[in-house]
VMD Tcl script that draws the C-alpha trace (Angstrom):
set ca {
  {0.03 0.11 0.18}
  {1.12 3.53 -0.94}
  {0.66 5.57 2.08}
  {1.63 8.91 0.43}
  {-1.00 8.33 -2.29}
  {-3.69 6.77 -0.08}
  {-3.31 10.27 2.18}
  {-3.35 12.70 -1.10}
  {-6.34 10.66 -2.63}
  {-8.07 11.13 0.76}
  {-7.13 14.71 1.47}
  {-8.90 15.04 -2.23}
  {-11.89 13.43 -1.43}
  {-12.41 15.32 1.84}
  {-11.66 18.63 0.39}
  {-14.54 17.86 -2.29}
  {-16.68 16.83 0.77}
  {-15.84 20.43 2.51}
  {-17.19 21.95 -0.66}
  {-20.61 20.60 -0.52}
  {-21.01 20.30 3.62}
  {-18.58 22.98 4.87}
  {-20.31 22.95 8.21}
  {-20.10 19.38 8.97}
  {-16.46 19.52 8.04}
  {-15.82 22.63 10.20}
  {-17.60 20.67 13.37}
  {-15.08 17.73 12.61}
  {-12.28 19.98 12.33}
  {-12.85 21.71 15.44}
  {-14.00 18.85 17.57}
  {-10.41 17.14 16.10}
  {-8.73 20.62 17.35}
  {-10.03 20.53 20.70}
  {-9.22 16.89 21.44}
  {-5.94 16.43 20.02}
  {-4.23 19.22 21.54}
  {-1.95 18.68 24.69}
  {-3.26 18.25 27.72}
  {-3.13 15.80 30.56}
  {-2.31 13.39 27.65}
  {0.12 14.94 25.13}
  {-0.65 14.92 21.54}
  {2.16 12.05 20.76}
  {0.25 9.79 23.10}
  {-3.29 11.06 21.68}
  {-1.92 10.09 18.31}
  {-0.58 7.04 19.35}
  {-4.15 6.30 20.63}
  {-5.57 7.35 17.47}
  {-3.23 4.76 15.72}
  {-4.78 1.97 17.64}
  {-8.15 3.13 17.14}
  {-7.47 3.03 13.21}
  {-6.29 -0.47 13.40}
  {-9.22 -1.65 15.70}
  {-11.23 -0.08 12.82}
  {-9.45 -1.31 10.27}
  {-9.46 2.09 9.01}
  {-6.30 2.50 6.52}
  {-6.98 6.25 6.19}
  {-6.75 7.05 9.96}
  {-3.83 4.81 10.13}
  {-1.77 6.94 7.37}
  {-2.94 10.25 8.72}
  {-2.37 9.46 12.50}
  {0.85 8.38 11.88}
  {1.87 11.03 9.93}
  {0.60 13.20 12.98}
  {2.18 11.15 15.74}
  {5.50 11.35 13.65}
  {5.32 15.25 13.45}
  {4.31 14.90 17.26}
  {7.70 13.38 17.94}
  {6.47 9.50 17.84}
  {9.57 7.02 17.33}
  {9.02 3.60 15.50}
  {9.32 1.79 18.40}
  {6.37 3.79 19.83}
  {4.71 2.83 16.98}
  {5.31 -0.83 17.08}
  {4.55 -0.83 21.04}
  {1.26 0.58 19.91}
  {0.36 -1.70 17.40}
  {1.39 -4.77 19.85}
  {-1.36 -3.47 22.14}
  {-3.80 -2.76 19.22}
  {-2.97 -6.57 18.27}
  {-3.42 -7.67 21.57}
  {-6.96 -6.28 21.82}
  {-7.69 -6.68 18.33}
  {-6.59 -10.37 17.61}
  {-5.92 -11.51 13.85}
  {-7.37 -8.50 12.52}
  {-5.39 -5.86 14.44}
  {-2.46 -8.33 13.90}
  {-2.98 -7.61 9.70}
  {-3.86 -3.48 10.44}
  {-0.97 -3.25 12.27}
  {1.74 -4.42 10.10}
  {-0.16 -1.67 7.86}
  {0.62 1.08 10.67}
  {4.17 -0.04 10.90}
  {4.49 0.25 7.20}
  {2.72 3.76 6.91}
  {5.44 4.96 9.27}
  {8.28 3.70 7.26}
  {6.88 5.43 4.31}
  {5.83 8.52 5.67}
  {8.95 9.25 7.73}
  {11.03 9.28 4.84}
}
mol new
graphics top color blue
foreach p $ca { graphics top sphere $p radius 0.5 }
foreach p [lrange $ca 0 end-1] q [lrange $ca 1 end] { graphics top cylinder $p $q radius 0.2 }
display resetview
């Protein structure tokens, strides 16, 4: 899977949605900003949580966007790998398959 191309395509799709439903898009972005800032839990750790949830929900787009954000927030490959391990433990086989994709996303998006 080419995560850079996937994220480019998803961004184009969300831009299209934003054009026809700007209020809904603004609402989501507002919620995202409110939830993801540093607080009692750091942004980096929130992004790692999002990766685990993306794996559990089998959302490649979520994995890609949140791996990229985790990298920007200072997450290491080892931190992503441990997050994948927790997601696998919680999600079983499907978590293992999508967890491997999250590590692939880290390798591609940290170049």
